[in-house]
Biopython code that builds the backbone (N, CA, C, O; Angstrom):
import numpy as np
from Bio.PDB.StructureBuilder import StructureBuilder

atoms = [
    (1, "MET", "N", (12.451, -9.111, 5.747)),
    (1, "MET", "CA", (12.720, -8.192, 4.542)),
    (1, "MET", "C", (11.903, -7.339, 4.811)),
    (1, "MET", "O", (10.801, -7.595, 5.298)),
    (2, "ILE", "N", (12.418, -5.921, 4.468)),
    (2, "ILE", "CA", (11.449, -4.762, 4.149)),
    (2, "ILE", "C", (11.409, -4.282, 3.245)),
    (2, "ILE", "O", (12.383, -4.196, 2.497)),
    (3, "LYS", "N", (10.150, -3.752, 2.973)),
    (3, "LYS", "CA", (9.936, -3.150, 1.633)),
    (3, "LYS", "C", (9.315, -1.861, 2.122)),
    (3, "LYS", "O", (8.564, -1.748, 3.091)),
    (4, "ALA", "N", (9.824, -0.708, 1.141)),
    (4, "ALA", "CA", (9.425, 0.537, 1.091)),
    (4, "ALA", "C", (9.363, 0.985, -0.212)),
    (4, "ALA", "O", (10.257, 0.846, -1.047)),
    (5, "PHE", "N", (7.982, 1.683, -0.426)),
    (5, "PHE", "CA", (7.849, 2.433, -1.732)),
    (5, "PHE", "C", (6.890, 3.670, -1.569)),
    (5, "PHE", "O", (6.450, 4.033, -0.479)),
    (6, "THR", "N", (6.568, 4.382, -2.981)),
    (6, "THR", "CA", (5.996, 5.742, -2.842)),
    (6, "THR", "C", (4.865, 5.254, -3.632)),
    (6, "THR", "O", (4.854, 4.346, -4.464)),
    (7, "MET", "N", (3.630, 6.240, -3.109)),
    (7, "MET", "CA", (2.444, 5.904, -4.391)),
    (7, "MET", "C", (2.001, 7.590, -4.380)),
    (7, "MET", "O", (2.782, 8.343, -3.800)),
    (8, "LYS", "N", (0.993, 8.071, -4.895)),
    (8, "LYS", "CA", (0.548, 9.191, -5.115)),
    (8, "LYS", "C", (-0.615, 9.553, -5.003)),
    (8, "LYS", "O", (-1.365, 8.973, -5.788)),
    (9, "LEU", "N", (-1.261, 10.543, -4.108)),
    (9, "LEU", "CA", (-2.885, 10.856, -3.892)),
    (9, "LEU", "C", (-3.258, 11.798, -4.784)),
    (9, "LEU", "O", (-2.356, 12.444, -5.318)),
    (10, "TYR", "N", (-4.465, 12.040, -5.088)),
    (10, "TYR", "CA", (-5.060, 13.159, -6.153)),
    (10, "TYR", "C", (-5.301, 14.119, -5.060)),
    (10, "TYR", "O", (-5.629, 13.732, -3.939)),
    (11, "GLU", "N", (-5.101, 15.719, -5.446)),
    (11, "GLU", "CA", (-5.079, 16.625, -4.297)),
    (11, "GLU", "C", (-6.710, 16.558, -3.862)),
    (11, "GLU", "O", (-7.660, 16.347, -4.616)),
    (12, "GLY", "N", (-6.727, 16.743, -2.760)),
    (12, "GLY", "CA", (-8.090, 16.919, -1.587)),
    (12, "GLY", "C", (-8.075, 15.415, -1.350)),
    (12, "GLY", "O", (-9.078, 15.194, -0.671)),
    (13, "GLN", "N", (-7.508, 14.409, -1.547)),
    (13, "GLN", "CA", (-7.994, 13.277, -1.051)),
    (13, "GLN", "C", (-7.433, 12.814, 0.087)),
    (13, "GLN", "O", (-7.469, 11.591, 0.223)),
    (14, "GLU", "N", (-6.836, 13.558, 1.090)),
    (14, "GLU", "CA", (-5.706, 13.289, 2.174)),
    (14, "GLU", "C", (-6.691, 12.659, 3.476)),
    (14, "GLU", "O", (-6.348, 11.801, 4.289)),
    (15, "GLN", "N", (-7.777, 13.247, 3.407)),
    (15, "GLN", "CA", (-8.600, 12.852, 4.761)),
    (15, "GLN", "C", (-9.410, 11.836, 4.231)),
    (15, "GLN", "O", (-9.605, 10.959, 5.074)),
    (16, "GLU", "N", (-10.053, 11.582, 2.963)),
    (16, "GLU", "CA", (-10.418, 10.616, 2.520)),
    (16, "GLU", "C", (-9.500, 9.248, 2.766)),
    (16, "GLU", "O", (-9.907, 8.220, 3.308)),
    (17, "TYR", "N", (-8.211, 9.474, 2.257)),
    (17, "TYR", "CA", (-7.512, 8.311, 2.114)),
    (17, "TYR", "C", (-7.314, 7.571, 3.539)),
    (17, "TYR", "O", (-7.471, 6.363, 3.714)),
    (18, "GLU", "N", (-6.946, 8.496, 4.505)),
    (18, "GLU", "CA", (-6.677, 8.155, 5.815)),
    (18, "GLU", "C", (-7.809, 7.624, 6.423)),
    (18, "GLU", "O", (-7.585, 6.792, 7.302)),
    (19, "ARG", "N", (-9.240, 7.958, 6.122)),
    (19, "ARG", "CA", (-10.452, 7.668, 6.432)),
    (19, "ARG", "C", (-10.838, 6.293, 5.962)),
    (19, "ARG", "O", (-11.523, 5.550, 6.666)),
    (20, "ARG", "N", (-10.385, 5.947, 4.741)),
    (20, "ARG", "CA", (-10.775, 4.393, 4.393)),
    (20, "ARG", "C", (-9.603, 3.498, 5.109)),
    (20, "ARG", "O", (-9.870, 2.382, 5.556)),
    (21, "HIS", "N", (-8.621, 3.918, 5.170)),
    (21, "HIS", "CA", (-7.453, 2.886, 6.073)),
    (21, "HIS", "C", (-7.903, 3.089, 7.583)),
    (21, "HIS", "O", (-7.091, 2.540, 8.328)),
    (22, "ASN", "N", (-8.793, 3.616, 8.169)),
    (22, "ASN", "CA", (-9.225, 3.635, 9.383)),
    (22, "ASN", "C", (-10.175, 2.501, 9.541)),
    (22, "ASN", "O", (-10.438, 1.862, 10.561)),
    (23, "LEU", "N", (-10.584, 2.391, 8.471)),
    (23, "LEU", "CA", (-11.783, 1.312, 8.392)),
    (23, "LEU", "C", (-11.312, 0.052, 7.521)),
    (23, "LEU", "O", (-12.173, -0.555, 6.884)),
    (24, "LEU", "N", (-9.913, -0.378, 7.470)),
    (24, "LEU", "CA", (-9.372, -1.124, 6.671)),
    (24, "LEU", "C", (-10.239, -2.508, 7.046)),
    (24, "LEU", "O", (-10.458, -2.957, 8.171)),
    (25, "TRP", "N", (-10.658, -3.034, 5.772)),
    (25, "TRP", "CA", (-11.770, -3.979, 5.909)),
    (25, "TRP", "C", (-10.892, -5.461, 6.663)),
    (25, "TRP", "O", (-9.819, -5.728, 6.122)),
    (26, "PRO", "N", (-11.224, -6.157, 7.569)),
    (26, "PRO", "CA", (-10.960, -7.329, 8.502)),
    (26, "PRO", "C", (-10.290, -8.235, 6.911)),
    (26, "PRO", "O", (-9.078, -8.413, 6.789)),
    (27, "GLU", "N", (-11.099, -8.623, 6.038)),
    (27, "GLU", "CA", (-10.527, -9.229, 5.121)),
    (27, "GLU", "C", (-9.503, -9.032, 4.245)),
    (27, "GLU", "O", (-8.931, -9.926, 3.621)),
    (28, "MET", "N", (-9.231, -7.664, 4.187)),
    (28, "MET", "CA", (-8.066, -7.256, 4.007)),
    (28, "MET", "C", (-6.687, -7.206, 4.777)),
    (28, "MET", "O", (-5.571, -7.365, 4.282)),
    (29, "LYS", "N", (-6.986, -6.966, 6.014)),
    (29, "LYS", "CA", (-6.153, -7.253, 6.770)),
    (29, "LYS", "C", (-5.601, -8.797, 6.891)),
    (29, "LYS", "O", (-4.409, -9.089, 6.798)),
    (30, "ASP", "N", (-6.427, -9.527, 7.064)),
    (30, "ASP", "CA", (-6.176, -11.193, 7.152)),
    (30, "ASP", "C", (-5.418, -11.683, 5.627)),
    (30, "ASP", "O", (-4.732, -12.702, 5.551)),
    (31, "MET", "N", (-5.607, -11.023, 4.788)),
    (31, "MET", "CA", (-4.693, -11.156, 3.499)),
    (31, "MET", "C", (-3.502, -10.745, 3.640)),
    (31, "MET", "O", (-2.714, -11.614, 3.268)),
    (32, "ILE", "N", (-2.936, -9.697, 4.053)),
    (32, "ILE", "CA", (-1.962, -9.176, 4.472)),
    (32, "ILE", "C", (-1.031, -9.699, 5.122)),
    (32, "ILE", "O", (0.161, -9.732, 4.818)),
    (33, "HIS", "N", (-1.627, -10.192, 6.180)),
    (33, "HIS", "CA", (-0.771, -11.378, 7.179)),
    (33, "HIS", "C", (-0.660, -12.703, 6.603)),
    (33, "HIS", "O", (0.310, -13.455, 6.711)),
    (34, "GLU", "N", (-1.945, -12.960, 5.866)),
    (34, "GLU", "CA", (-1.950, -14.776, 5.568)),
    (34, "GLU", "C", (-0.403, -14.628, 4.316)),
    (34, "GLU", "O", (0.234, -15.638, 4.017)),
    (35, "TYR", "N", (-0.090, -13.417, 3.822)),
    (35, "TYR", "CA", (1.038, -13.498, 2.573)),
    (35, "TYR", "C", (2.069, -13.051, 3.203)),
    (35, "TYR", "O", (3.019, -12.705, 2.501)),
    (36, "GLY", "N", (2.146, -12.973, 4.134)),
    (36, "GLY", "CA", (3.337, -12.351, 4.881)),
    (36, "GLY", "C", (3.884, -11.278, 5.573)),
    (36, "GLY", "O", (4.931, -11.233, 6.218)),
    (37, "GLY", "N", (2.817, -10.175, 5.301)),
    (37, "GLY", "CA", (2.848, -8.916, 5.634)),
    (37, "GLY", "C", (2.812, -8.700, 7.333)),
    (37, "GLY", "O", (2.203, -9.434, 8.111)),
    (38, "LYS", "N", (3.649, -7.463, 7.712)),
    (38, "LYS", "CA", (3.207, -7.258, 8.976)),
    (38, "LYS", "C", (4.141, -5.756, 9.491)),
    (38, "LYS", "O", (5.214, -5.336, 9.056)),
    (39, "ASN", "N", (3.391, -5.294, 10.391)),
    (39, "ASN", "CA", (4.196, -4.025, 10.673)),
    (39, "ASN", "C", (4.205, -3.190, 9.447)),
    (39, "ASN", "O", (5.279, -2.806, 8.986)),
    (40, "TYR", "N", (3.131, -2.901, 8.919)),
    (40, "TYR", "CA", (2.958, -1.861, 7.783)),
    (40, "TYR", "C", (2.151, -0.703, 8.000)),
    (40, "TYR", "O", (1.002, -0.695, 8.442)),
    (41, "SER", "N", (2.899, 0.350, 7.627)),
    (41, "SER", "CA", (2.692, 1.747, 7.933)),
    (41, "SER", "C", (2.974, 2.503, 6.563)),
    (41, "SER", "O", (3.918, 2.242, 5.817)),
    (42, "ILE", "N", (1.906, 3.587, 6.326)),
    (42, "ILE", "CA", (2.058, 4.622, 5.474)),
    (42, "ILE", "C", (1.872, 5.843, 6.046)),
    (42, "ILE", "O", (1.103, 6.195, 6.941)),
    (43, "PHE", "N", (2.793, 6.529, 5.319)),
    (43, "PHE", "CA", (3.020, 8.303, 5.773)),
    (43, "PHE", "C", (2.657, 9.162, 4.614)),
    (43, "PHE", "O", (2.653, 8.739, 3.458)),
    (44, "LEU", "N", (2.348, 10.392, 4.959)),
    (44, "LEU", "CA", (2.023, 11.417, 3.899)),
    (44, "LEU", "C", (2.629, 12.393, 4.004)),
    (44, "LEU", "O", (2.616, 13.032, 5.056)),
    (45, "ASP", "N", (3.374, 12.797, 2.859)),
    (45, "ASP", "CA", (3.800, 14.323, 2.542)),
    (45, "ASP", "C", (2.748, 15.131, 2.032)),
    (45, "ASP", "O", (2.409, 15.026, 0.853)),
    (46, "LYS", "N", (2.230, 15.886, 2.770)),
    (46, "LYS", "CA", (1.265, 16.806, 2.511)),
    (46, "LYS", "C", (1.653, 17.741, 1.535)),
    (46, "LYS", "O", (0.795, 18.220, 0.793)),
    (47, "GLU", "N", (2.682, 18.021, 1.453)),
    (47, "GLU", "CA", (2.811, 18.922, 0.210)),
    (47, "GLU", "C", (3.148, 18.502, -0.821)),
    (47, "GLU", "O", (3.050, 19.294, -1.758)),
    (48, "THR", "N", (3.568, 17.409, -1.058)),
    (48, "THR", "CA", (3.588, 16.392, -2.658)),
    (48, "THR", "C", (2.408, 15.615, -2.767)),
    (48, "THR", "O", (2.056, 15.099, -3.827)),
    (49, "LEU", "N", (1.828, 15.523, -1.767)),
    (49, "LEU", "CA", (0.939, 14.173, -1.928)),
    (49, "LEU", "C", (0.957, 12.984, -1.921)),
    (49, "LEU", "O", (0.030, 12.200, -2.125)),
    (50, "THR", "N", (2.757, 12.656, -1.518)),
    (50, "THR", "CA", (3.617, 11.298, -1.945)),
    (50, "THR", "C", (3.314, 10.443, -0.710)),
    (50, "THR", "O", (3.615, 10.882, 0.400)),
    (51, "LEU", "N", (2.802, 9.386, -0.831)),
    (51, "LEU", "CA", (2.491, 8.405, 0.148)),
    (51, "LEU", "C", (3.681, 7.443, 0.280)),
    (51, "LEU", "O", (3.980, 6.789, -0.719)),
    (52, "PHE", "N", (4.331, 7.300, 1.316)),
    (52, "PHE", "CA", (5.430, 6.465, 1.747)),
    (52, "PHE", "C", (5.249, 5.099, 2.320)),
    (52, "PHE", "O", (5.076, 5.077, 3.538)),
    (53, "GLY", "N", (5.251, 4.245, 1.853)),
    (53, "GLY", "CA", (4.696, 2.904, 2.465)),
    (53, "GLY", "C", (5.956, 2.039, 3.013)),
    (53, "GLY", "O", (7.086, 2.218, 2.561)),
    (54, "TYR", "N", (5.714, 1.234, 3.867)),
    (54, "TYR", "CA", (6.877, 0.511, 5.081)),
    (54, "TYR", "C", (6.075, -0.686, 5.202)),
    (54, "TYR", "O", (5.065, -0.727, 5.905)),
    (55, "ILE", "N", (6.457, -1.539, 4.610)),
    (55, "ILE", "CA", (6.111, -3.343, 5.409)),
    (55, "ILE", "C", (7.046, -4.364, 5.602)),
    (55, "ILE", "O", (8.079, -4.468, 4.940)),
    (56, "GLU", "N", (6.678, -5.164, 6.551)),
    (56, "GLU", "CA", (8.012, -5.947, 6.673)),
    (56, "GLU", "C", (7.176, -7.444, 5.650)),
    (56, "GLU", "O", (5.972, -7.688, 5.573)),
    (57, "ILE", "N", (7.951, -7.951, 5.215)),
    (57, "ILE", "CA", (7.235, -9.175, 4.503)),
    (57, "ILE", "C", (8.395, -10.471, 4.753)),
    (57, "ILE", "O", (9.615, -10.336, 4.841)),
    (58, "GLU", "N", (7.668, -11.644, 4.829)),
    (58, "GLU", "CA", (8.389, -13.086, 5.160)),
    (58, "GLU", "C", (9.372, -13.430, 4.049)),
    (58, "GLU", "O", (10.515, -13.834, 4.262)),
    (59, "ASP", "N", (8.711, -13.193, 2.563)),
    (59, "ASP", "CA", (9.080, -13.519, 1.396)),
    (59, "ASP", "C", (8.634, -12.659, 0.223)),
    (59, "ASP", "O", (7.441, -12.361, 0.166)),
    (60, "GLU", "N", (9.424, -12.254, -0.669)),
    (60, "GLU", "CA", (8.983, -11.493, -1.832)),
    (60, "GLU", "C", (8.120, -12.167, -2.743)),
    (60, "GLU", "O", (7.139, -11.622, -3.250)),
    (61, "LYS", "N", (8.479, -13.384, -2.967)),
    (61, "LYS", "CA", (7.404, -14.259, -3.692)),
    (61, "LYS", "C", (6.155, -14.494, -3.033)),
    (61, "LYS", "O", (5.063, -14.301, -3.569)),
    (62, "LYS", "N", (6.315, -14.888, -1.930)),
    (62, "LYS", "CA", (4.812, -15.154, -1.674)),
    (62, "LYS", "C", (3.959, -13.938, -1.495)),
    (62, "LYS", "O", (2.764, -13.966, -1.791)),
    (63, "TRP", "N", (4.735, -12.522, -0.863)),
    (63, "TRP", "CA", (3.856, -10.949, -1.082)),
    (63, "TRP", "C", (3.694, -10.912, -2.600)),
    (63, "TRP", "O", (2.526, -10.649, -2.885)),
    (64, "SER", "N", (4.101, -11.004, -3.160)),
    (64, "SER", "CA", (3.914, -10.665, -4.932)),
    (64, "SER", "C", (2.538, -11.271, -5.021)),
    (64, "SER", "O", (1.562, -10.606, -5.366)),
    (65, "LYS", "N", (2.488, -12.409, -4.736)),
    (65, "LYS", "CA", (1.327, -13.350, -4.949)),
    (65, "LYS", "C", (-0.347, -12.565, -4.295)),
    (65, "LYS", "O", (-1.421, -12.834, -4.834)),
    (66, "SER", "N", (-0.246, -11.759, -3.277)),
    (66, "SER", "CA", (-1.178, -11.261, -2.842)),
    (66, "SER", "C", (-1.865, -10.191, -3.624)),
    (66, "SER", "O", (-2.989, -9.816, -3.293)),
    (67, "ALA", "N", (-1.183, -9.643, -4.736)),
    (67, "ALA", "CA", (-1.685, -8.780, -5.676)),
    (67, "ALA", "C", (-2.715, -9.495, -6.412)),
    (67, "ALA", "O", (-3.547, -8.801, -6.997)),
    (68, "ASP", "N", (-2.808, -10.804, -6.490)),
    (68, "ASP", "CA", (-3.790, -11.498, -7.720)),
    (68, "ASP", "C", (-4.914, -11.935, -6.602)),
    (68, "ASP", "O", (-5.834, -12.708, -6.870)),
    (69, "THR", "N", (-4.718, -11.346, -5.337)),
    (69, "THR", "CA", (-6.246, -12.012, -4.786)),
    (69, "THR", "C", (-7.267, -11.270, -4.674)),
    (69, "THR", "O", (-7.073, -10.061, -4.805)),
    (70, "GLU", "N", (-8.458, -11.683, -4.438)),
    (70, "GLU", "CA", (-9.944, -11.274, -4.995)),
    (70, "GLU", "C", (-9.739, -10.292, -4.244)),
    (70, "GLU", "O", (-9.684, -9.293, -4.962)),
    (71, "ILE", "N", (-9.567, -9.977, -2.973)),
    (71, "ILE", "CA", (-9.718, -9.061, -1.921)),
    (71, "ILE", "C", (-8.747, -7.868, -2.435)),
    (71, "ILE", "O", (-9.196, -6.722, -2.410)),
    (72, "ASN", "N", (-7.739, -8.047, -2.790)),
    (72, "ASN", "CA", (-6.571, -7.033, -3.140)),
    (72, "ASN", "C", (-7.191, -6.264, -4.359)),
    (72, "ASN", "O", (-7.291, -5.037, -4.344)),
    (73, "ARG", "N", (-7.620, -7.065, -5.457)),
    (73, "ARG", "CA", (-8.095, -6.129, -6.477)),
    (73, "ARG", "C", (-9.449, -5.434, -5.916)),
    (73, "ARG", "O", (-9.798, -4.381, -6.450)),
    (74, "LYS", "N", (-10.190, -5.953, -4.908)),
    (74, "LYS", "CA", (-11.367, -5.225, -4.605)),
    (74, "LYS", "C", (-11.030, -3.557, -4.196)),
    (74, "LYS", "O", (-11.556, -2.480, -4.474)),
    (75, "TRP", "N", (-9.813, -4.015, -3.355)),
    (75, "TRP", "CA", (-9.359, -2.755, -2.617)),
    (75, "TRP", "C", (-9.002, -1.973, -3.335)),
    (75, "TRP", "O", (-9.253, -0.771, -3.240)),
    (76, "TRP", "N", (-8.205, -2.616, -4.377)),
    (76, "TRP", "CA", (-7.598, -1.403, -5.584)),
    (76, "TRP", "C", (-8.714, -0.714, -6.265)),
    (76, "TRP", "O", (-8.611, 0.512, -6.297)),
    (77, "ASP", "N", (-9.807, -1.260, -6.841)),
    (77, "ASP", "CA", (-10.815, -0.869, -7.316)),
    (77, "ASP", "C", (-11.500, 0.295, -6.307)),
    (77, "ASP", "O", (-12.111, 1.271, -6.743)),
    (78, "PHE", "N", (-11.322, 0.059, -5.118)),
    (78, "PHE", "CA", (-12.149, 0.829, -4.104)),
    (78, "PHE", "C", (-11.255, 2.409, -3.636)),
    (78, "PHE", "O", (-11.668, 3.408, -3.049)),
    (79, "MET", "N", (-10.087, 2.113, -4.121)),
    (79, "MET", "CA", (-8.948, 3.221, -3.829)),
    (79, "MET", "C", (-8.696, 3.864, -5.131)),
    (79, "MET", "O", (-8.050, 4.912, -5.115)),
    (80, "ALA", "N", (-9.172, 3.322, -6.427)),
    (80, "ALA", "CA", (-8.870, 3.796, -7.247)),
    (80, "ALA", "C", (-8.834, 5.715, -7.851)),
    (80, "ALA", "O", (-8.045, 6.446, -8.450)),
    (81, "ASP", "N", (-10.427, 5.841, -7.128)),
    (81, "ASP", "CA", (-10.818, 7.222, -7.304)),
    (81, "ASP", "C", (-10.210, 8.079, -6.389)),
    (81, "ASP", "O", (-10.933, 9.006, -6.026)),
    (82, "ILE", "N", (-9.009, 8.034, -5.877)),
    (82, "ILE", "CA", (-8.544, 8.900, -5.003)),
    (82, "ILE", "C", (-6.998, 8.925, -5.144)),
    (82, "ILE", "O", (-6.320, 9.869, -4.739)),
    (83, "MET", "N", (-6.594, 8.052, -5.621)),
    (83, "MET", "CA", (-5.256, 8.050, -5.876)),
    (83, "MET", "C", (-4.578, 7.508, -7.567)),
    (83, "MET", "O", (-5.133, 6.674, -8.282)),
    (84, "GLU", "N", (-3.251, 8.251, -7.909)),
    (84, "GLU", "CA", (-3.143, 7.419, -9.111)),
    (84, "GLU", "C", (-2.717, 6.000, -9.124)),
    (84, "GLU", "O", (-2.038, 5.319, -8.355)),
    (85, "THR", "N", (-3.463, 5.722, -10.480)),
    (85, "THR", "CA", (-3.395, 3.951, -10.545)),
    (85, "THR", "C", (-3.039, 3.666, -12.364)),
    (85, "THR", "O", (-3.014, 4.423, -13.335)),
    (86, "ASN", "N", (-2.828, 2.358, -12.200)),
    (86, "ASN", "CA", (-2.429, 1.896, -13.468)),
    (86, "ASN", "C", (-3.628, 1.274, -14.080)),
    (86, "ASN", "O", (-4.563, 1.044, -13.314)),
    (87, "PRO", "N", (-3.776, 0.923, -15.487)),
    (87, "PRO", "CA", (-5.138, 0.689, -15.859)),
    (87, "PRO", "C", (-5.977, -0.716, -15.216)),
    (87, "PRO", "O", (-7.132, -1.117, -15.361)),
    (88, "ASP", "N", (-4.866, -1.203, -14.492)),
    (88, "ASP", "CA", (-5.486, -2.492, -13.727)),
    (88, "ASP", "C", (-6.079, -1.603, -12.382)),
    (88, "ASP", "O", (-6.561, -2.431, -11.609)),
    (89, "ASN", "N", (-6.168, -0.723, -12.028)),
    (89, "ASN", "CA", (-6.730, -0.232, -10.997)),
    (89, "ASN", "C", (-5.464, -0.470, -9.460)),
    (89, "ASN", "O", (-5.644, -0.239, -8.264)),
    (90, "SER", "N", (-4.166, -1.042, -10.244)),
    (90, "SER", "CA", (-3.155, -1.060, -9.223)),
    (90, "SER", "C", (-2.783, 0.048, -8.931)),
    (90, "SER", "O", (-2.825, 0.831, -9.880)),
    (91, "PRO", "N", (-2.140, 0.787, -7.234)),
    (91, "PRO", "CA", (-1.869, 1.685, -7.290)),
    (91, "PRO", "C", (-0.292, 2.284, -8.252)),
    (91, "PRO", "O", (0.469, 1.320, -8.335)),
    (92, "VAL", "N", (0.209, 3.325, -8.818)),
    (92, "VAL", "CA", (1.331, 3.807, -9.438)),
    (92, "VAL", "C", (2.334, 3.641, -8.247)),
    (92, "VAL", "O", (2.480, 4.376, -7.270)),
    (93, "CYS", "N", (2.951, 2.548, -8.562)),
    (93, "CYS", "CA", (3.891, 2.354, -7.048)),
    (93, "CYS", "C", (5.550, 2.273, -7.436)),
    (93, "CYS", "O", (5.942, 1.525, -8.331)),
    (94, "MET", "N", (6.389, 3.057, -6.721)),
    (94, "MET", "CA", (7.703, 3.205, -7.172)),
    (94, "MET", "C", (8.475, 2.465, -5.722)),
    (94, "MET", "O", (8.556, 2.985, -4.610)),
    (95, "ASP", "N", (8.913, 1.306, -6.081)),
    (95, "ASP", "CA", (10.030, 0.549, -5.016)),
    (95, "ASP", "C", (11.131, 1.239, -4.537)),
    (95, "ASP", "O", (11.728, 1.666, -5.526)),
    (96, "LEU", "N", (11.711, 1.569, -3.507)),
    (96, "LEU", "CA", (12.401, 2.179, -2.949)),
    (96, "LEU", "C", (13.764, 1.342, -2.768)),
    (96, "LEU", "O", (13.527, 0.134, -2.760)),
    (97, "HIS", "N", (14.990, 1.626, -2.636)),
    (97, "HIS", "CA", (16.203, 0.863, -2.718)),
    (97, "HIS", "C", (16.826, 1.411, -1.449)),
    (97, "HIS", "O", (17.124, 2.588, -1.242)),
    (98, "PRO", "N", (16.969, 0.437, -0.675)),
    (98, "PRO", "CA", (17.698, 0.607, 0.513)),
    (98, "PRO", "C", (18.635, 0.781, 0.508)),
    (98, "PRO", "O", (19.250, 0.061, -0.278)),
    (99, "VAL", "N", (19.438, 1.736, 1.261)),
    (99, "VAL", "CA", (20.913, 2.258, 1.468)),
    (99, "VAL", "C", (21.247, 2.325, 2.941)),
    (99, "VAL", "O", (22.405, 2.041, 3.248)),
    (100, "PHE", "N", (20.600, 2.579, 3.666)),
    (100, "PHE", "CA", (21.039, 2.338, 5.313)),
    (100, "PHE", "C", (19.956, 1.757, 5.976)),
    (100, "PHE", "O", (18.755, 1.886, 5.740)),
    (101, "HIS", "N", (20.623, 0.988, 6.984)),
    (101, "HIS", "CA", (19.591, 0.545, 8.031)),
    (101, "HIS", "C", (20.869, 0.607, 9.565)),
    (101, "HIS", "O", (22.093, 0.482, 9.590)),
    (102, "LEU", "N", (19.810, 0.864, 10.706)),
    (102, "LEU", "CA", (20.377, 0.978, 11.807)),
    (102, "LEU", "C", (19.600, 0.188, 12.730)),
    (102, "LEU", "O", (18.379, 0.348, 12.739)),
    (103, "ASP", "N", (20.183, -0.705, 13.565)),
    (103, "ASP", "CA", (18.848, -1.506, 14.459)),
    (103, "ASP", "C", (19.396, -0.700, 15.672)),
    (103, "ASP", "O", (18.857, -0.799, 16.774)),
]
sb = StructureBuilder()
sb.init_structure("model")
sb.init_model(0)
sb.init_chain("A")
sb.init_seg("    ")
for serial, (resi, resn, name, xyz) in enumerate(atoms, 1):
    if name == "N":
        sb.init_residue(resn, " ", resi, " ")
    sb.init_atom(name, np.array(xyz, "f"), 0.0, 1.0, " ", f" {name:<3s}", serial, name[0])
structure = sb.get_structure()
């Protein structure tokens, strides 16, 4: 199953966002894999500061549980100063609806 979504950076935070992801904590990588995520990519539209995320997951129910892990909450807190977030520091995220796929 594929999930695609958008998020939004604050102005001037493009390099910092990339830097933090290039140093992604090993515990965060492990959690993503443990909850069924793989082939995860994030792209940036530099004009709008919109981030586009793509991840392949095993199961939606299993993946949704990753949000409540301690390491995920710590990551959200770490990223909250450079991107739009909800009151719990989770990123403001809009899921995208698939309309076409070609193998």
